[in-house]
N, C-alpha and C positions, 0 to 999 in steps of 0.2 A: 618326741611323745608316744610313748605307748597306747596304738590306740585300739590294737588289742584288747587291754588290761580296761581301757575306757571305756568298750563296749558294754564287756563285762560288768564292771560296776553300773553302769548306767541301766543295763535289763534288768541287775539284781533291785535296785531301789526304782522299777519301774513298775515291779509288782512279784518279776518272773518272767521268764517266756510263755509259761501259759496264759498268763494276763495280756497277752497281744493278740490284738487279733490282727492287727494288718500293721506295714511301718512302711514309710513313702520317705522321699527329704526332698526340701527345697531347696535354693541355693545355701541356707546359712540353719535352718532349723533339721531337723531330726522328727516326723510327725507317727505318730500313737495313736492308732484307735486302740483306746485296751476296753477290756471287759467290767473292770472296774478300775475307774480314774481314784477311788480312795483307797489303794494299794498302793501307788506312787508315793515315793518320799522325797517331796518338792527340799527338803533342807538337806538332804543326802547328795541329792542330785547336785543341789547347789556350790557341795563343798567340794567338787570332786574337778580337780587341775583340769581345763578343757572346754566345762560347760560354764555358759555364761548367765544364762537364765534359766529355768524349767517355768512353764505355767499351762494352764489347762482353757481351751479356747474353741469354739467353734465346731463340736462333738469330737477332737481332735488333744492329744497330751503334743504338747512342742518343747523340744528340747533342744536349747540353741545353742549351737559348737562354732557356728561362724565360717570360715571358706573353708576350712579342713572338715565340714562336715561328707562329702561324700566318700571319706578315706573313712571315716567310722562308720558309717553306712555298709559299707564294700564289708567291710569286716565282722559288723552284723550279720550279715546276709551269710556269709562263709559260717558261722561259727552258728545259728542257729535259723529253724523254721518255723518265720510266724504263720502259722494256717488256721488260729482263729480257734484249734482243737481241743477240749479239755485232756483228753490223753488218759491215761489208766496211772500212769506215773503221780498224778496230782494226787488218786485216790487212794492210791495205794499209800503214800507219804505223810497221808491226813489224817490227824485221831481221831476219833467218833463226834468227840466234842466242837473240834473246827468245821467239822460236816455239819452238826446239825447249828453251826454260827452261823453256817454261811447261809444254809437254808431259811433260816430265821429273817435275813436280810430281804427287804422286799430291793424284785430287779427293778434296775434302775431303767427307766422308757426315756429313749432320744429323742430331744424334739425332731420335726419329724423334717424343719428347714436345714437343721445341723445335721442329718442324719444325706439330707440330699444336698449341701453343700461336699459334703466329706467324701460325699461318692463321686462327684463332679470333679474335685480336687486330685481325688488317690486316680483318674484315670487322666487326666489331662498332664497332671505335675510333671508325671514322665518327658512328654515331650516339648515340654515348653523350651527344656537346654537348644534342644533341634530347631524348635522352630524360631529364638533366637538368633539362633546363628547363620540360619537360611535368611534371615529378615534382614542383617545385617549387610549378607550381598547381595540380596534386591536393593536394600537401599541405594549403597555404593556404585552400584549399576545404572539405577534411576539418576545419581551426582552426574556420572559419565556422561548418560547419553545426556542430560540439561547442557553440560560442558559441552559439547562437541567432541568430548576424546574418543569415544564409539558410538559405531550405529549397529540398531538396533538387524539391520539384514546381514551383518557381519557371522563366519560362525563363531569368533570367539563370544562375543554378546548370546551367541545361542546354546554353545556349552554352558555357558555362566548362570546364564538364566535356567537351564536344567537344576544346577542345585540351588540357584536361590527357590523356585520353586514347586518342586516336589514333595516337597511335606507338603505343605496347601494344596497341590491338586489330589494325591493320592493322600488327604486327611481321613476320610471313612475306612480307610482301611490301616492306617498307624492310630485311626481309636479303639478300633472293632477291635485288634489286636491288646490293646492297653483295658478297653471294657473286657474282655473276655479272661484275664487277667481276673480284674478284679471281682469279677463275679463266678470265678472259679469252672471256667467250662474251658474246651478245646480251642486255641488261642488260635487254630489256623482255620476254625469252623468262623470263630470270629471276624476274621481277617477275607475269607469268603463272603462274610454277607456285607459287610461293608464294601468289600467291589461290587456286590452286585448294585449297589445303590448309585453307581455310576460306570457302570457295564456299557459297553461303545454301541453295542447295537440301540439299548434304551436311549442313551442321550440323541440318536440319531434320529431318535422318533417328534421329537421336541424341535426340530426343524422342519416338519411339515406340517400341513395344515389339519389343525385336530379334527376327528372324526364327529365329535358334537361336545356339547357346552352343557355341565352340569349347573344346576341352579344359576340360570342364565338373566342377569341384570339386576342380582343381588350382591351384595360385600361378597359373600362366597362363591362368587362364579367358578367356574375350571373347566378349561378347555378338558378333552379326553382325546389321546394319542393312540392307544392301544386298548385290548381288553382281556381278559383273564379267566376265562370260563364263561365268557358272557358280562362278567364282573368289569366294572370300567377300571381305568387304571391310573391313576392320577400323575405323572410323569414330573417330576420337578429338577431342577439342575443340584445335585447332591455333592456337586465334588467341592472341596474346602469349607464343609459344615460337621459339627459337631453331635447335636442334639440327634439327630435322627439314628447315628452311629451306634450310640448310647444305648436308645430305648429299644433299637433293633437287636441287637446283643443282650439285654434285659431278658427281654421275652425269651430269646433263643435257649438264655442260661436256665428259663423254667421247662423249654421244650424236652432240653437235654435232659435235665435230673428225670423226668417222666419217660423219658427212650430207653434211659439207662435201665431202669427198673423194668423193662417190657422185652427188651431185644435180649433174644439170645445169645448168651457170653458168647457162645465158637463164633459170631455173625460182629459181636459189636464194634470191631474195630472199623469196621466200612458200614454199619447198619445205623447206629448209633448217628454218625452224622449224615447220614444217607435221610436220615427223618426230619431230623434237624433242618437239613437246608432245605427236604421239600415242603416242609410247615412253613418254616422262618422265613424266608425269601420273598413266597407271593406274598403275607399278610403282611410284611413289610415296605413292600411297593405298591400294597392296596389301602392298607387303612397304618400302618406307622409313620412313615417316609413321610405320607401330606399331611397328618396331625404334626408330627413334628417339625414340620417348616413351616405347619402355622402356626405355632410355638414361638417357635424362633423369631417367625417375622413381629408376634402380637409384645417379645421380650423388646426386643430391637426399636420396633417403634414408644412403645413402652418409655425405654430410657432418652428415646431424642425429645419426644413430650415432655419429661421432666426436663429437660435440658434444654429446651429452648422456650420453656418460661422465664429465665437468667439465665443465662450461660455463664456473664461475670461471677453472678453471684452463687449458684450452684457449685460451676468449680473453683472457687476462692472455700466454699464448705468443706468439700473432699479433699483440696487443696491443706487444708489447715488442720483439717483432724485426724492425715493419715500416718504423719508420726504416732500419735496415743493409738490408733487404732491397729499401726503396728505394734506397739508395744503391750497391745493384748491379746494379739492375734486374732483382730479380727477382719486383718485384710485382706483373709486368704477367701472370704464371703464376696468378695469384689472381682476378683480376677474371675472367675469364672461367666460372669455375667459381661464381663468386662472382654472375652473371647468372644460369648454369642455374639456382640454387638459388632466385632471386625468382623468374624464369617460371614454375617446379614447382609450388612452394609457393604463392606468392603472398605470399609474405616471404621477407628474409633474414639469417641470423644468422652472414653474417661481417663485409660493413661495419660493423654496429654497433663489432665490437671492436675497429677501429680508429680512430674517433670522436676520441678524446682525443691522438693522435699529431701532428695538426697545430699543436693550441692548446699543447701542450706545448712546440713547437719557438719556438712563435709569442712564449711567456711567457720564455724563454731570451734569445731572438735582441732583444727590447726591451729586455729588463735589460742585454744586451751594449750594444747602442745610448745606452742611457744614460751608461754607464760610460766610453764612448769616448769620446774626446778628438779624436780624430782625426776631423776635420765630415764627410769624403768617406765615411770608414767608420760613420759615427753616421748619417750619413743614408741609405746601402745596407742598414742593420740594420734600420731606423726600415719601409725598404720591404719587405725581405724578410719579419720579422713580420705587418704589415699584409697581407699577400699567403698565406702561412703560416693565420695563425689565421681572418682573411674571406673567404678562397678556398681553401683545402685548400692551396696549391699550395706545397710547401715545397723544391723543390729548389735556388733560391737561396739560402734559407737555410740549406741541409743541406749545401750543396758550397762556398758563401762563407763561414761560418763552425763551423758546430757538427765537421763533420768533422776541421778543425785544434783542438778544443778535445775532446780525449778526455773529460775527469772532467763536462764539463758533455754531451757527447754520452751518457755512460753513465745520468748522470742522468735527460736527456728519457727514453733507455726504456725504465728503469724507472717513472717514475712514469706510460707512454704504456700501459705493461704494467700496471699497479695500477689506469688508468682503463677498460681492457681487462675486466678480470678483475670489477669492479662492474657493468659493463654485462654480463654472463656472468652472472652470480650473481645478477641481477636479470630475468634472461630477455630484456631488452632488443630488439626485432626491426623491422629497416626495411622500411615498411610502402609505401612509394612511393619508388624508385628520387629519392634528391636529388643533388647534388654534394654536395663536402667542404665543411668550414666552417661557418660560421654557418648555410651555406644549404642543410645536412644536419639542419636541426632539422625543417620540416614532413613530413618523410618520415618520423617516428616520431608522428603523431598517430594514432590509432587510435580512430574512427569508431564501428565498434561496441560501446568500452566505455562505458556511461553513466558510470560510475564514474570513480575516477581512472584518470590519464592515467600510468601506473607509467613506461613506457619512457617516455616525454617528458621527464618531468621528470628522470630517473636519467641519461635524456645531457646534460641542461642540464648538472646540478649535475658532470658529468664534464668537461662543457668550460669549465669556471667552473674548479674547480679544479686540473686540467689547465693550466691559464694563469698561474695564481696560482702556486704549489704552484715550478715551474721557476723565473718570474720573482723569487722574495723569495730562490731559492735561491741561485740565479743574481749576483745583485746580491752574496749572501755571498766567492762563490765563484771572481769572475773578476775581476781587477783593470785589464781594460782597459789601450787602449795610450793611453800619454801624447806619443809624440811623434808629430808632423804628419806622420813623414815613414814610419810606420810603415804597412807593409801598402799601400805604392803599387805 
């Protein structure tokens, strides 16, 4: 496939380069933020060889490519500069009538929640692949420890643990870089602000006795370990956090814009970073950091409170609804919440709820492939089923097969919901961030549990039964395509 030509055609039918504010990609989708989504031609996009689906959701325009999405994305990055600026070329090529027509259109206001989610997704999206990779290493290290194959005092373990933990320990630095890119400011300054959140000197202060306590006896009681110009500094452990760095860099981006206006250009190369760091780091440590940690804790407690009402029911509902949410692009709203929950509590209960969905789809799609006489469709089904079960990438199977088979789709959602309910009932927790599919298993290994690994065993059984049951039922329900010209 000519990915370069596909990239050109997608951009053309998305409304052109000038219509793109920003672009990122996940495992299967290009995610565009468009100035005017109405300019995107869904029908034309769907006709392109290589495009599985196109849809608008959560403030973004999704173009589903499949497992080759990174190749298309890379070509787009080489061909275009998506900076969201209107530019002079567009003005020069627009007719007066077109200009008047554009001016007459009311400006579309984005839903604040959608805009917030789009921002967080665009910042965390580039980091998820690396987090998943290191999470696999951490999961296997936990497995090897529990089996006695390795000891945590060995040099081998310590070196491998660096691989497993590096992005989590230095998370504010990585988030600072990604957030700075999103907010269009100096990325190195963003990294410096992220690093300041857990600078060793400040981290050491947390081990000492507090010099005073603010709001003693209340729910907001806070120990004070040091002061800045007489102002109490409420220190916290910011390692492996995301919200403090995002908010701090957002504030810094505003400071940088102002600084660029007033700092003389002759000294701007160091003058602007100087102003930004001198203002942003103290404000971050005194105000933004503590408030962000409070917000993170409130979100995490809110999730656990809802989950605690009925873990079985809540898990079953999300497990059953996850596939339709993916179909319309709403699943991206859950991911930042789950990540916040994980980094605040050290574990997550949201991702486990949806563990069975990709295996349920894989079972159904493999069975559809077996009963399909059309050789092309049979091959596509096996490929889609493999991607779904092994890698957790469900879009090719969902858009290519399941959405056209409503009864099988309903059955798969029910099985996914039952699997989610079982995981909720036994209280399985994700202890390491890992990818979907079979690679999620190491994330459920509990190194602190010297007895039976209940979460790991339950998740493994859910994976197996979620595949087997839809596979058997689809063999009974699906008649297959007998004509080689079908679905061409």
